C-alpha positions in Angstrom: -8.6 -17.9 13.5 -7.7 -15.0 10.8 -9.4 -11.9 10.7 -11.2 -10.7 7.4 -8.0 -8.5 6.1 -5.6 -11.4 7.0 -8.0 -13.6 4.7 -7.9 -10.9 1.8 -4.0 -10.4 2.3 -3.5 -14.3 2.3 -5.3 -15.1 -0.5 -3.8 -12.4 -2.4 -0.5 -13.8 -1.5 -1.5 -17.6 -2.4 -2.5 -16.5 -5.8 1.0 -14.6 -6.5 3.3 -17.6 -5.6 5.7 -18.7 -8.2 4.5 -15.7 -10.6 6.1 -12.6 -11.6 4.1 -9.2 -11.8 3.6 -6.6 -14.2 3.8 -3.1 -13.1 0.5 -2.5 -11.3 -2.6 -0.9 -12.6 -5.1 -1.5 -10.1 -5.4 -2.5 -6.5 -6.0 -6.3 -7.2 -2.5 -7.8 -7.5 -3.5 -11.1 -7.4 -6.6 -11.0 -9.7 -5.6 -8.6 -12.3 -2.0 -8.8 -12.7 -0.4 -12.1 -12.2 1.7 -13.5 -15.1 3.2 -16.9 -15.6 7.0 -16.7 -14.5 8.0 -16.7 -18.2 7.0 -13.0 -18.6 8.9 -9.9 -17.3 12.5 -10.3 -16.3 12.6 -7.3 -14.2 10.3 -7.9 -11.4 10.9 -10.2 -8.3 9.4 -13.5 -7.9 7.3 -13.9 -5.1 8.2 -17.2 -3.0 5.8 -16.5 0.1 4.2 -14.0 2.0 4.5 -14.3 5.8 3.7 -12.0 8.6 6.7 -10.6 10.7 9.4 -10.4 8.3 11.4 -7.5 8.0 10.0 -5.0 5.4 11.5 -4.8 2.3 12.1 -8.9 2.0 10.4 -10.0 -1.2 7.2 -11.3 -0.4 7.2 -9.9 3.3 4.4 -7.9 5.0 4.1 -5.6 7.6 0.8 -4.9 9.7 -0.1 -2.9 12.5 -3.3 -2.6 14.2 -5.3 0.3 15.8 -7.2 0.4 18.9 -10.2 -0.1 16.7 -11.0 -2.5 14.0 -8.4 -0.7 11.7 -5.3 -2.1 9.8 -2.7 -1.8 7.4 -0.5 -4.2 5.7 2.7 -3.4 3.6 3.4 -6.0 0.8 6.6 -6.0 -1.0 6.5 -7.7 -4.4 10.0 -7.1 -6.0 10.4 -3.3 -6.6 6.6 -2.8 -6.0 4.9 -2.1 -2.8 1.3 -2.3 -1.7 -0.1 -0.8 1.2 -3.6 -2.3 2.0 -5.7 -0.7 4.7 -8.9 -1.5 5.6 -11.2 0.0 8.5 -10.9 3.8 10.0 -7.4 4.9 10.1 -6.6 6.9 13.4 -3.8 8.1 15.2 -3.1 4.8 16.5 -1.6 3.7 13.4 -0.4 6.8 12.1 3.3 6.7 13.4 3.4 3.2 12.2 2.3 4.1 8.6 4.6 7.2 8.3 7.5 4.9 9.4 6.6 2.1 7.0 6.0 4.7 3.8 9.2 6.5 4.7 11.0 2.9 4.4 9.3 2.1 1.2 10.2 5.6 -0.3 13.8 5.3 1.0 14.2 1.8 -0.6 13.0 3.5 -3.9 10.1 0.9 -4.4 8.1 1.5 -7.5 5.5 1.6 -8.1 3.7 2.4 -4.7 0.1 1.7 -4.5 -1.8 2.9 -1.5 -5.1 1.0 -1.4 -7.8 2.8 0.9 -10.6 1.4 -0.9 -11.9 -0.1 2.1 -11.0 2.8 4.7 -14.2 4.8 5.6 -12.3 7.7 7.6 -8.9 8.8 8.1 -7.7 11.3 10.4 -5.2 14.2 9.9 -2.3 12.2 11.3 -2.7 9.8 8.3 -3.0 12.4 5.9 0.0 14.2 7.1 1.8 10.6 6.7 0.7 10.2 3.4 1.6 13.8 2.3 5.1 13.4 3.9 5.7 10.4 1.7 4.4 11.8 -1.4 6.6 14.8 -0.8 9.7 12.4 -0.4 8.5 10.5 -3.4 8.3 13.5 -5.4 11.8 14.5 -4.7 12.8 11.3 -6.2 10.7 11.6 -9.2 8.1 9.5 -8.5 4.7 9.6 -7.1 2.2 7.6 -4.9 -0.7 5.8 -6.6 -3.9 6.1 -4.7 -6.8 3.7 -4.9 -9.9 4.9 -3.1 -13.4 4.2 -3.0 -15.8 4.1 -5.8 -13.0 3.0 -8.2 -11.4 6.5 -7.8 -7.5 6.3 -8.7 -4.9 9.2 -8.6 -1.2 9.3 -8.8 -0.1 12.1 -6.6 3.5 13.6 -7.0 3.5 16.1 -4.0 2.3 16.9 -0.4 -0.3 19.7 -1.9 -1.8 17.3 -4.6 -2.1 14.6 -2.0 -3.8 16.7 0.6 -6.3 18.2 -2.2 -7.3 14.5 -3.2 -7.5 13.1 0.2 -9.8 16.4 1.3 -12.3 15.5 -1.6 -12.2 11.7 -0.3 -12.4 12.2 3.0 -13.6 15.7 3.8 -13.6 15.5 7.9 -9.7 14.6 7.5 -9.0 17.9 5.5 
């Protein structure tokens, strides 16, 4: 039986098969940004999404689960990367998120979208992992695109800016 977040990721992946993506402007890759294959030459074609493949493979996902009901999934679509998280993010997944984001930044994924819309709380370890990724991306001239609750969107280009945004969105983690 699929868990709720797995249904969301699977539905997004099914909608993307055989399409090309334009540069993401929102969190709903499948609903908003899918264009027929004839469009956009420089984005990867999405063949399938399956769990357990190596991070960085087109159409692959990576997921980790904390002790509670907290998840994150990394979806690579050509050059783009979406980190989709659900549930409270705590120290049990902080190291995994740090490693996944380091790989994404090192592979020069662009854009890097961090979807925290369905995350009610984060701890300081998660903020530290995100800040490290924002700092590394800024050194390469890029930023992280954050999607937070209530339709908030931010592009952060450094650790200080990320900590400021996260401090407003999650005051207990600051």
